[in-house]
Legacy VTK file of the C-alpha trace (Angstrom):
# vtk DataFile Version 3.0
C-alpha trace
ASCII
DATASET POLYDATA
POINTS 625 float
-12.999 40.339 102.249
-14.226 42.759 99.593
-14.187 46.483 100.349
-18.013 46.517 100.055
-18.337 43.906 102.825
-15.866 45.708 105.082
-17.711 49.005 104.498
-21.061 47.458 105.477
-19.563 46.097 108.730
-17.878 49.423 109.606
-21.100 51.394 108.930
-23.081 48.947 111.082
-20.663 49.180 114.045
-20.586 53.001 113.871
-24.392 53.197 113.577
-24.831 50.940 116.621
-22.431 53.012 118.721
-24.069 56.303 117.633
-27.604 55.081 118.418
-26.543 53.519 121.725
-24.843 56.693 122.918
-27.500 59.031 121.453
-30.313 57.562 123.574
-28.121 57.298 126.680
-29.382 60.562 128.208
-32.669 58.837 129.030
-30.819 56.427 131.320
-29.591 59.110 133.724
-32.840 59.512 135.688
-32.149 56.681 138.170
-31.705 52.939 138.517
-35.245 52.168 137.332
-34.626 54.217 134.208
-31.165 52.680 133.717
-32.140 49.008 134.173
-35.860 48.964 133.204
-36.221 51.918 130.842
-38.540 53.534 133.389
-41.258 50.978 132.465
-41.919 53.192 129.503
-40.840 51.066 126.507
-43.561 49.576 124.283
-44.018 45.791 124.492
-43.309 45.102 120.814
-39.944 46.890 121.021
-39.126 44.822 124.103
-40.233 41.669 122.237
-37.949 42.479 119.294
-35.151 43.288 121.733
-35.713 40.008 123.605
-35.723 38.008 120.370
-32.607 39.803 119.184
-30.904 39.063 122.497
-31.429 35.314 121.972
-30.069 35.360 118.404
-26.393 34.944 119.303
-23.369 33.933 117.201
-22.197 31.073 119.410
-25.667 29.549 119.547
-26.134 29.991 115.784
-22.801 28.242 115.084
-23.872 25.382 117.380
-27.316 25.132 115.702
-25.706 25.019 112.245
-23.498 22.138 113.397
-26.303 20.023 114.892
-28.687 20.643 111.961
-25.926 19.641 109.533
-25.243 16.380 111.412
-28.662 15.323 112.742
-31.062 16.890 110.269
-34.619 17.865 111.181
-34.449 16.107 114.569
-31.932 18.722 115.655
-34.785 21.054 116.650
-35.221 18.814 119.712
-31.665 19.614 120.801
-32.973 23.115 121.507
-34.962 21.570 124.366
-31.650 21.370 126.253
-31.917 25.081 127.080
-35.015 24.579 127.229
-36.529 26.869 124.585
-39.990 26.108 125.982
-39.410 28.574 128.790
-40.596 31.256 126.363
-43.862 29.330 125.922
-44.393 28.979 129.685
-43.621 32.683 130.117
-46.106 33.562 127.429
-48.890 31.450 128.968
-48.678 32.396 132.655
-45.225 33.098 134.142
-44.732 36.584 132.633
-48.030 37.622 134.233
-46.991 36.256 137.635
-43.569 37.944 137.456
-44.791 41.358 136.258
-47.399 41.628 139.033
-44.562 42.099 141.535
-43.582 45.625 140.336
-39.887 45.325 141.300
-36.544 45.782 139.522
-34.664 42.455 139.534
-35.225 38.730 139.908
-33.532 38.610 143.288
-35.522 41.594 144.593
-38.601 39.622 143.522
-37.526 36.860 145.968
-38.110 39.226 148.916
-41.794 39.470 147.979
-41.987 35.658 148.357
-39.898 35.081 151.518
-39.942 38.462 153.263
-37.069 40.718 154.346
-35.887 38.723 157.378
-32.741 36.604 157.616
-34.173 33.786 155.489
-35.448 36.197 152.849
-32.128 38.028 152.691
-30.195 34.757 152.408
-32.385 33.651 149.464
-32.153 37.142 147.991
-28.335 37.055 148.149
-27.979 33.573 146.645
-30.156 34.356 143.619
-28.170 37.565 143.046
-24.990 35.455 143.169
-26.518 32.981 140.708
-27.404 35.839 138.337
-23.807 37.054 138.398
-22.341 33.534 137.915
-24.668 32.750 134.993
-23.861 36.116 133.362
-20.136 35.398 133.717
-20.700 31.947 132.150
-22.572 33.443 129.201
-19.943 36.127 128.644
-17.311 33.347 128.519
-19.555 31.539 126.016
-19.718 34.668 123.826
-15.974 35.257 124.160
-15.201 31.737 122.931
-17.679 31.775 120.024
-17.051 35.289 118.741
-13.265 34.936 118.675
-13.448 31.644 116.772
-15.975 33.101 114.321
-14.138 36.346 113.554
-10.704 34.718 113.159
-11.960 32.495 110.355
-13.974 35.271 108.675
-11.676 38.301 108.813
-8.467 38.354 106.753
-6.187 39.947 109.365
-4.146 38.059 111.933
-3.879 40.242 115.069
-2.202 38.307 117.889
-0.581 40.232 120.750
2.971 39.002 121.205
5.956 40.318 123.165
9.144 38.632 122.048
8.559 34.891 122.176
5.609 35.212 124.582
2.129 35.055 123.032
-0.131 37.142 125.282
-3.286 36.995 123.148
-4.155 34.812 120.193
-5.915 36.335 117.198
-9.229 34.808 118.406
-8.847 36.435 121.811
-7.867 39.803 120.341
-10.936 39.936 118.078
-13.236 38.887 120.910
-11.823 41.561 123.236
-12.264 44.330 120.627
-15.942 43.502 120.010
-16.628 43.013 123.729
-15.053 46.407 124.498
-17.134 48.254 121.878
-20.367 46.598 123.008
-19.642 47.232 126.679
-19.107 50.948 126.036
-22.533 51.733 124.539
-24.355 49.350 126.901
-22.845 50.900 130.023
-23.449 54.396 128.687
-27.124 53.998 127.890
-28.560 51.190 130.027
-31.839 49.583 128.954
-32.733 52.376 126.498
-29.501 51.855 124.558
-29.872 48.068 124.709
-33.415 48.086 123.296
-32.743 50.784 120.669
-29.657 49.029 119.310
-31.241 45.578 119.519
-34.214 46.628 117.408
-31.746 47.852 114.749
-29.761 44.630 115.116
-32.888 42.504 114.759
-33.768 44.193 111.452
-30.239 43.557 110.126
-30.371 39.898 111.227
-33.721 39.329 109.514
-32.483 40.881 106.253
-29.309 38.756 106.434
-31.316 35.588 107.120
-33.669 36.199 104.189
-30.785 36.966 101.801
-28.804 33.844 102.774
-31.913 31.640 102.591
-32.793 33.128 99.194
-29.269 32.593 97.885
-29.247 28.946 99.080
-32.738 28.370 97.654
-31.915 29.642 94.163
-28.213 28.732 93.865
-28.560 25.092 94.954
-30.986 22.700 93.275
-33.203 20.147 95.019
-31.353 17.408 93.073
-28.041 18.449 94.671
-29.662 18.417 98.123
-31.366 15.043 97.618
-28.111 13.336 96.641
-26.689 14.245 100.060
-29.446 13.945 102.678
-31.343 10.765 103.550
-34.966 10.211 104.499
-33.833 9.735 108.105
-32.155 13.166 107.974
-35.500 14.693 106.962
-37.605 12.832 109.525
-38.521 14.114 112.994
-39.631 10.673 114.202
-37.332 8.443 116.232
-37.106 5.237 118.247
-34.996 4.254 121.238
-31.856 4.695 119.116
-31.040 7.045 116.270
-31.301 5.457 112.815
-28.577 5.757 110.189
-28.645 9.411 109.116
-26.060 9.269 106.337
-25.372 6.902 103.455
-22.191 4.805 103.443
-20.628 7.450 101.206
-20.673 9.756 104.264
-19.776 7.158 106.900
-17.577 9.648 108.797
-20.711 11.531 109.854
-22.418 8.350 111.094
-19.285 7.623 113.112
-19.366 11.127 114.586
-23.006 10.662 115.653
-22.019 7.410 117.377
-19.346 9.186 119.446
-21.332 12.281 120.453
-23.386 10.557 123.163
-26.871 11.040 121.679
-27.207 7.633 120.008
-29.748 6.578 122.675
-32.029 9.318 121.399
-35.145 8.142 123.222
-33.347 8.464 126.573
-31.954 11.872 125.565
-35.408 13.196 124.627
-36.915 11.713 127.798
-34.320 13.514 129.891
-34.848 16.742 127.930
-38.616 16.517 128.534
-38.098 15.831 132.233
-35.684 18.715 132.618
-37.619 21.006 130.306
-40.877 20.770 132.253
-39.348 21.603 135.642
-36.932 24.191 134.241
-39.735 25.980 132.404
-42.075 26.138 135.407
-39.135 27.350 137.515
-39.253 30.478 135.375
-36.510 32.487 133.673
-33.126 32.704 135.297
-32.432 36.183 136.703
-30.984 37.735 133.551
-32.054 39.826 130.552
-35.247 37.789 129.973
-36.422 38.606 133.496
-35.476 42.272 132.995
-37.539 42.528 129.792
-40.627 41.234 131.617
-40.130 43.676 134.498
-39.570 46.508 131.965
-43.028 46.196 130.390
-45.614 48.853 131.168
-48.399 46.517 132.372
-49.079 42.879 133.286
-50.980 42.401 130.025
-48.066 43.751 127.983
-45.680 41.316 129.754
-47.689 38.421 128.285
-47.858 40.082 124.855
-44.093 40.664 124.881
-43.303 37.021 125.700
-45.641 35.753 122.969
-44.204 38.183 120.442
-40.657 37.010 121.263
-41.603 33.478 120.158
-43.166 34.803 116.976
-40.250 36.955 115.825
-37.318 34.723 116.783
-37.506 31.250 115.237
-38.467 31.637 111.562
-35.814 34.306 110.710
-33.156 32.473 112.705
-33.795 29.119 111.049
-33.939 30.670 107.582
-30.341 31.752 108.199
-29.282 28.472 109.862
-30.826 26.252 107.178
-29.458 28.396 104.338
-25.941 27.974 105.741
-26.460 24.224 106.284
-27.760 23.595 102.739
-24.697 25.293 101.260
-22.424 23.300 103.600
-24.140 20.000 102.728
-23.560 20.421 99.008
-20.168 22.126 99.097
-18.371 20.732 102.163
-19.985 17.388 103.026
-18.160 15.282 100.377
-14.760 16.793 101.254
-15.337 16.537 105.011
-16.523 12.934 104.783
-13.596 11.806 102.641
-11.184 13.374 105.115
-12.365 12.494 108.670
-9.764 14.828 110.188
-11.755 17.747 108.784
-14.840 16.514 110.654
-13.245 16.196 114.085
-15.680 17.130 116.814
-15.876 20.805 115.918
-18.803 21.368 113.563
-18.964 24.942 114.886
-16.516 25.944 112.132
-19.097 25.212 109.394
-20.769 28.613 109.798
-17.636 30.754 109.287
-16.258 28.469 106.547
-19.454 28.806 104.477
-19.506 32.575 104.928
-15.830 32.873 104.026
-15.917 30.881 100.802
-19.465 30.606 99.474
-21.484 33.773 100.209
-21.515 36.491 97.494
-20.075 39.960 98.005
-22.579 42.327 99.597
-24.643 39.516 101.099
-21.495 38.478 102.988
-21.125 41.980 104.457
-24.774 42.094 105.543
-24.558 38.587 106.975
-21.405 39.410 108.920
-23.029 42.603 110.189
-26.077 40.519 111.141
-24.023 37.944 113.027
-22.008 40.684 114.682
-25.344 42.245 115.621
-26.437 38.890 117.024
-23.399 38.776 119.259
-23.597 42.404 120.343
-27.317 42.260 121.131
-27.052 39.147 123.320
-23.908 40.363 125.020
-25.335 43.818 125.717
-28.455 42.250 127.250
-26.315 40.403 129.820
-24.098 43.423 130.460
-27.222 45.465 131.203
-28.973 42.916 133.432
-26.206 41.468 135.605
-24.949 44.745 137.208
-28.503 45.358 138.441
-28.033 42.440 140.829
-24.686 43.748 142.099
-25.779 47.366 142.544
-29.487 47.145 143.430
-29.507 43.847 145.316
-26.137 43.851 147.062
-24.456 47.268 147.093
-27.536 49.448 147.579
-29.345 47.084 149.950
-26.483 46.100 152.239
-23.709 48.688 151.876
-24.995 52.088 150.765
-28.797 52.378 150.984
-28.734 56.182 150.776
-26.993 57.731 147.776
-27.758 59.800 144.688
-28.928 58.303 141.394
-25.690 59.514 139.828
-23.697 57.521 142.387
-25.662 54.308 141.754
-25.316 54.638 137.978
-21.539 55.079 138.337
-21.502 51.984 140.544
-23.397 50.166 137.770
-20.690 51.141 135.278
-17.984 49.687 137.554
-20.054 46.529 138.151
-20.461 46.069 134.388
-16.700 46.136 133.805
-16.232 43.722 136.718
-18.709 41.158 135.313
-17.301 41.453 131.777
-13.751 41.006 133.109
-14.695 37.829 134.993
-16.478 36.423 131.923
-13.495 37.083 129.687
-11.161 35.382 132.204
-13.418 32.316 132.248
-13.494 32.331 128.428
-9.707 31.938 128.346
-10.032 28.566 130.080
-13.071 27.083 128.307
-12.506 24.129 125.948
-15.205 24.936 123.392
-18.581 26.518 122.778
-20.158 23.103 123.168
-18.678 22.502 126.628
-19.944 25.920 127.806
-23.341 25.298 126.184
-23.751 21.991 127.986
-22.566 23.383 131.320
-24.848 26.431 131.223
-27.922 24.663 129.837
-27.672 21.407 131.792
-25.546 21.734 134.913
-25.797 25.405 135.972
-29.495 25.700 135.133
-30.040 22.247 136.650
-28.906 23.653 139.986
-31.399 26.503 139.635
-34.484 24.448 138.842
-35.549 22.716 142.085
-35.678 25.758 144.380
-37.293 27.980 141.766
-39.898 25.363 140.873
-40.905 24.982 144.545
-41.098 28.742 145.189
-44.187 29.030 142.971
-46.195 25.995 143.983
-45.660 25.242 147.707
-46.645 27.543 150.546
-44.427 25.810 153.160
-41.248 26.319 151.103
-39.264 29.071 152.870
-36.235 31.308 152.396
-33.761 28.905 154.000
-35.075 26.084 151.811
-34.513 28.308 148.788
-31.016 29.283 149.959
-29.782 25.735 150.626
-31.451 24.366 147.488
-29.634 26.954 145.379
-26.315 26.454 147.209
-26.484 22.679 146.732
-27.313 23.123 143.031
-24.519 25.654 142.444
-21.909 23.483 144.184
-22.697 20.322 142.241
-23.003 22.266 138.950
-19.557 23.799 139.558
-18.089 20.368 140.336
-19.506 19.064 137.058
-17.839 21.926 135.152
-14.467 21.264 136.854
-14.725 17.548 136.009
-15.627 18.311 132.389
-12.756 20.755 131.924
-10.214 18.303 133.422
-11.445 15.019 131.962
-8.251 14.561 129.937
-6.260 14.406 133.184
-8.101 11.429 134.722
-6.886 7.828 134.473
-8.956 5.865 131.959
-11.723 3.679 133.461
-11.398 5.376 136.872
-14.520 6.677 138.666
-13.747 10.326 137.908
-12.885 9.520 134.282
-16.256 7.804 133.777
-18.122 10.576 135.614
-16.421 13.342 133.611
-17.408 11.678 130.312
-21.132 11.530 131.123
-23.063 14.191 129.184
-24.308 17.015 131.391
-27.954 16.388 130.408
-27.774 12.869 131.891
-26.442 14.304 135.155
-29.492 16.567 135.463
-31.473 14.142 137.709
-28.491 13.964 140.098
-28.099 17.768 140.162
-31.868 18.230 140.507
-32.049 15.591 143.280
-29.224 17.121 145.338
-30.764 20.586 144.968
-34.186 19.208 145.907
-32.728 17.554 149.017
-31.131 20.845 150.048
-34.479 22.587 149.513
-36.439 20.117 151.676
-33.863 19.998 154.485
-33.572 23.792 154.573
-37.365 24.099 154.667
-38.243 21.484 157.285
-35.372 22.323 159.657
-36.420 25.980 159.882
-39.573 27.977 160.582
-42.161 28.693 157.862
-42.285 32.095 156.182
-44.477 34.596 158.023
-48.134 34.194 157.122
-48.511 37.916 156.384
-45.756 37.684 153.735
-47.339 34.582 152.163
-50.786 36.185 152.102
-49.403 39.337 150.477
-47.493 37.282 147.898
-50.410 35.030 146.997
-52.919 37.891 146.838
-50.647 39.804 144.444
-49.107 37.049 142.272
-51.732 34.289 142.638
-49.914 31.206 141.280
-51.465 27.752 141.229
-50.119 24.915 143.412
-50.339 23.815 147.053
-51.501 27.011 148.769
-54.565 25.679 150.618
-53.808 27.105 154.132
-53.045 30.563 152.700
-56.095 30.547 150.422
-58.292 29.552 153.412
-57.044 32.538 155.427
-57.526 34.942 152.529
-61.009 33.553 151.949
-61.895 34.062 155.615
-60.955 37.734 155.228
-62.676 38.142 151.844
-65.377 35.625 150.887
-65.143 36.653 147.227
-61.453 35.673 146.967
-60.827 32.737 144.611
-57.685 30.634 144.189
-55.991 30.122 140.817
-57.671 27.126 139.133
-55.958 27.529 135.752
-53.340 24.754 136.064
-54.820 22.382 133.477
-55.760 25.219 131.097
-52.213 26.617 131.347
-50.638 23.179 130.784
-52.848 22.599 127.732
-51.800 25.969 126.337
-48.142 25.135 126.999
-48.445 21.829 125.113
-50.082 23.633 122.171
-47.463 26.377 122.433
-44.579 23.879 122.213
-46.079 22.431 119.012
-46.594 25.992 117.720
-42.984 26.912 118.517
-41.638 23.681 116.947
-43.583 24.316 113.728
-41.846 27.708 113.403
-38.468 25.932 113.538
-39.367 23.127 111.122
-41.138 25.323 108.548
-37.990 27.142 107.281
-35.948 23.897 107.427
-38.341 22.003 105.141
-38.897 25.054 102.934
-35.175 25.542 102.220
-34.455 21.824 101.572
-37.456 21.800 99.165
-39.404 19.098 101.054
-42.733 20.662 100.091
-45.124 18.121 101.696
-43.428 18.490 105.083
-43.193 22.284 104.697
-46.934 22.476 103.998
-47.612 20.229 107.013
-45.502 22.492 109.247
-47.339 25.567 107.889
-50.763 23.998 108.523
-49.727 23.039 112.073
-48.504 26.599 112.659
-51.784 28.120 111.413
-53.991 25.697 113.373
-52.076 26.140 116.642
-52.060 29.937 116.137
-55.851 29.878 115.735
-56.298 27.708 118.843
-54.045 29.975 120.920
-56.043 32.983 119.760
-59.052 31.616 121.636
-57.337 29.842 124.548
-54.600 32.420 125.304
-54.913 35.778 123.519
-58.593 36.344 124.326
-57.868 35.504 127.974
-54.905 37.911 128.168
-56.944 40.722 126.632
-59.336 40.518 129.606
-56.554 41.228 132.123
-57.117 44.738 133.523
-54.351 47.295 132.860
LINES 1 626
625 0 1 2 3 4 5 6 7 8 9 10 11 12 13 14 15 16 17 18 19 20 21 22 23 24 25 26 27 28 29 30 31 32 33 34 35 36 37 38 39 40 41 42 43 44 45 46 47 48 49 50 51 52 53 54 55 56 57 58 59 60 61 62 63 64 65 66 67 68 69 70 71 72 73 74 75 76 77 78 79 80 81 82 83 84 85 86 87 88 89 90 91 92 93 94 95 96 97 98 99 100 101 102 103 104 105 106 107 108 109 110 111 112 113 114 115 116 117 118 119 120 121 122 123 124 125 126 127 128 129 130 131 132 133 134 135 136 137 138 139 140 141 142 143 144 145 146 147 148 149 150 151 152 153 154 155 156 157 158 159 160 161 162 163 164 165 166 167 168 169 170 171 172 173 174 175 176 177 178 179 180 181 182 183 184 185 186 187 188 189 190 191 192 193 194 195 196 197 198 199 200 201 202 203 204 205 206 207 208 209 210 211 212 213 214 215 216 217 218 219 220 221 222 223 224 225 226 227 228 229 230 231 232 233 234 235 236 237 238 239 240 241 242 243 244 245 246 247 248 249 250 251 252 253 254 255 256 257 258 259 260 261 262 263 264 265 266 267 268 269 270 271 272 273 274 275 276 277 278 279 280 281 282 283 284 285 286 287 288 289 290 291 292 293 294 295 296 297 298 299 300 301 302 303 304 305 306 307 308 309 310 311 312 313 314 315 316 317 318 319 320 321 322 323 324 325 326 327 328 329 330 331 332 333 334 335 336 337 338 339 340 341 342 343 344 345 346 347 348 349 350 351 352 353 354 355 356 357 358 359 360 361 362 363 364 365 366 367 368 369 370 371 372 373 374 375 376 377 378 379 380 381 382 383 384 385 386 387 388 389 390 391 392 393 394 395 396 397 398 399 400 401 402 403 404 405 406 407 408 409 410 411 412 413 414 415 416 417 418 419 420 421 422 423 424 425 426 427 428 429 430 431 432 433 434 435 436 437 438 439 440 441 442 443 444 445 446 447 448 449 450 451 452 453 454 455 456 457 458 459 460 461 462 463 464 465 466 467 468 469 470 471 472 473 474 475 476 477 478 479 480 481 482 483 484 485 486 487 488 489 490 491 492 493 494 495 496 497 498 499 500 501 502 503 504 505 506 507 508 509 510 511 512 513 514 515 516 517 518 519 520 521 522 523 524 525 526 527 528 529 530 531 532 533 534 535 536 537 538 539 540 541 542 543 544 545 546 547 548 549 550 551 552 553 554 555 556 557 558 559 560 561 562 563 564 565 566 567 568 569 570 571 572 573 574 575 576 577 578 579 580 581 582 583 584 585 586 587 588 589 590 591 592 593 594 595 596 597 598 599 600 601 602 603 604 605 606 607 608 609 610 611 612 613 614 615 616 617 618 619 620 621 622 623 624
């Protein structure tokens, strides 16, 4: 590490802490100010903050690994999350969510199921889910950041007493960064989060452009073409993946065969199936939900979600592809000739490239950018999750009458509690990939069924929601336990086979069990009160099976019309997914110098942008403030 690079990182960390603490006075006016910025932050700042919050180190390391191995098709691996949820939010869900005028995702549940026993049960379970998912993500950040910093930074800082190793160097680095980020986030709430994330976004964009520019000019197209195949460049596929690498790089073909995605048609089919239901279910109760609720108006909620798509993918994939191109030319021959270097851990490609092949100055900015990526995503979770503990559990059930100062102090304690749990879970996680698959496939799989039904079916009630979520959480937790202990099972036994099935392929089972819990809970209990349903539908107005409620509203007001926008919204979502995909593929093809495909991606982006101007933007502009 050159002194210039270290200086850039130190200046960045100090600047982030100063800004975060400087704006913290605005957060002292109450819980709404602390968690939502008082609904007074402009939509484009929230959009930049939201995009910055999704630009994390662990995810970037994972994306570098899959792009390196699978080539252009790797953009479809992003459907695991699924990344389309931002498109569905942009088209209609952000509008539905923002109309509620509440503080958290679980508080929103009360507007759907009422404040009786069933409503409170559903309210409590979604608050619990928000806390569990935040803990899972903090563990994910803990694992990725420690691994990243240990390879990058020159100092070894384990904590050891005698012969007993208390903390490895990875864990020590992760704890230091987590502590610094937690301090300014807790101090300033949403104002600090957004202010620092806008700064962090700017640094990440500069870093991405510099790395992409360096890769573009330092590595020739001839060097790239001697490594990658036509299959690596192609986004088209059949039932099985074709041969991505020449025989010279057979170790990478062998790795693809062992990763579980060889039956690519089945994998994409499952991703599409999961992606549709998960996207309509809406965002999980976390920072994404909080950004929507923080916007000033319903119209600005839609603008913010669209802007997040626009600002996130091109800068991120400029950085990812720049790193991958350098790795392909510099590391691929060595890694292929020595299969032990390949292993199953392609997450180390990102730090190895930065350590050995990024020039002085650019390295410092890139490290600051990746540190910013971690801190912005982490701070978003640290800000959102305590809202569910304090506002939805502590304030509602234990201390409904207290001062704003008391609730903000309780939020500080809740933040440390959530961070502590996440760090503990991070100590026991196998890898970033195992956490990625558990969060994106199993945990979110348990969330989907109940949250899909809550929008579209009038008869679905609070007990149905509660038991659907409980069933999903239980089976998702069992999947995680199986995955973490798969080395302990006897080969060819039932549990051994089950633990080695990829989480994405278990989604139908998780979804089915959760759906069964939802239906049983609904049909074995009374429907939600009609007055609650009428109030919800009049305010939020989703499409779906709401005929009895619409009939009653129409009898009271003959001018009332139901939401008939289902097919228009689905068409916009399909166009939006193509639009989003073009923003991922454009920088990939640009950096690898595949000009015909880059031009095609650019044309697709421009055409879909023009279509969405007429089918989405013009429609949103007509929404009254």
